[in-house]
N, C-alpha and C positions, 0 to 999 in steps of 0.2 A: 865265566863268562863274558858273554863275546857285548861290543860294540858293533851295534846292526845301524849302519848310519840311510837315511830316505833328505833325498833333495826332490822338490815337485818346486813346477815351474805351472803356469795358467797355461802359456798360448804355443803353436810353435814355432813364434818370433822370435822368445825369447830364449837365454841360455840357461841351464844351469852348472854350467861346469866351476864353480868358481864354490855355487854352492856343495861340489862334488870335494875338489881341493882341500875346502878347507875341513869334512868332517875324515879323511883321510889324512892330513893334519892332527886331527885329534884324536886319531889309530883305529877311527870305524873299520870293521869289513866284515861280511861285506857291506858296499854301498849301492842301495838299488834307486832307480830314480827314474823319473816320468816326467813327461805334458797331457797335463790335465788336469785340467779345472779342481777348485779345492772346495766350493761349495759345496758340494755333494759326494757322497762315500761313493757312487755306484761309478764303476770302470775307472776306480783306482786300483789297479791289480798288483802293481807291488805293491803299496802299499797293506793292501790284503795276504797277498805274500809272505813280508813279514810278520802278520799280524798269526796267521797262521804255523812258520816255522821258529817263532820265538821264543824262547823257553826260559826257566825258573831260573834270574838271577842276572840274566840276561836284559839289556841298556837298549831303549831304543834311540836314538840321535839325533837331531833335526838343528840346525842351524837356526831358523826360527822360529816361532810359532804359530807363524802367516805358514807358516812353508806346509805344516801335517795339514791344519783345520782351518777355515773358517767361521765354524759359528763354534759357540760356548758348548753347547751341546755336540756334537761331535766331538774336540775336544776331549769333553768328560769323559766322555764313550770307550773313546780312545785309550782315555788313561783308566776306565776302568777293563776295562780288556786286560791289557797289562797287569795290573795288577794281578786279577783272576787268575792267572798264567806266573805267577811272584818275579817278573817285571817290571821293571822301571822307563821312564820318561827325562831324558836331557835335554834341553835345549840352549844352547851355544851363544847366542845372543836373547838374551841377559842370562850371564850362567847360571840356569834353574833344574832339579831334580827331583820329581819326584817319588825320591826315598825316602825321606821324611815330609815331615804333617805340613810344615811353611812350607816347602817346593810343590806342595798339592793346592795350598791355599793362593799363591805366588799364581802357580798354569789358573787357576781359572779368573784372573781377574785377568790374569792377561787374554788369558779368550774372548773375555767379554770389552775387554777392549777393543777387538780385532775385528768383533766383528763390527762392533758400534763404528771401527772407522768403515770396516764393508761398506753396512748403509749409509757411511754420509755419502763413499766414493760414485754411491750408485745414485743418491741425493744430486748432486752435482753433475751426475754425468744425465743422467734425465732431465734437468735443469737448464742445462747447455745446449744436450738435441731439441728443446723447446724451443729457444730462442733461436738457435739456428732458423728451423724451422717458420718460424715467425720472419724471420727474413731473408727468409726463400733460397738458404744456400746451404742446407744440407737436404739432401735427397737419399739416403739412405745408398749401401753401396751396390757399384754396377752393375749388375747382370755376368754373369760367369759364361753364361754363353746365347749366341743369337735365337731371339724367338724361332725366325724364319724357318732356320735349320733344323731344329723341332717341330716343327709343321710339316717341313717338306719330309722329314724323313716316315713322319704319322699318315700322309699323306698317299707316299711307297707301300705302308700296312703293315708297317712295322710298330712294333705292342713299344712299352716305354721301360723293356728291363733293354732291346737292344739296343732303341735309339742314346740311352742312359752310357751303353758301353762307347757306343759309338765316336758318343762325343766326348767323351771322355769324362762326366759328372754322374751327377747321385739319379735314382729311380723319382725323388719327391722331387727334387727340379724339372722334371722331365716329366711327372703329375699338377704342377703349381700352374709351368707354364702351359702345358695344353688346358686346365683348369680356365686359365686367366684368357686364350684364345679361341677357347670357344663360347665362353660367358661374354664374350663380344661380338661372335656373329662375324660369318661372311662381310667381306670388307665394299 
């Protein structure tokens, strides 16, 4: 029986090392980790790899349930996939396993709590942004590139892909900026 650890954080600025350390102390090997949102399943390659190779009798181990999934539906789908393969889920904080009926009930309840907590967080964030905008204190993220640099390169005949490469930005940034510039018209 393998104990496969999974660590996840949502953004590049966060660190999952403490999760990896805890999983290692708990005897997990291998441990897979990724920096990706937990609100959707797409793009979570490490979790997908675990679910592909996990076998009968294996155990997927996470430090907290919200590191695995942010919605009850996703949590239950993952648990169902594990059970279909004869594997189980273990959460370390608080200690729960889907190896028994009570564990499945607790996982379902904790999944609902995590989803509710996430909705509260998003609502508080929306309220805070609206209040900041009303005060004139919120202007969004600063632009990652100077619009004049894009306009200059576009005027020289370069396409969006080449402009993006030269400026180190995404093509979407180039498209968005040229759309804004084109809509404003000539100065």
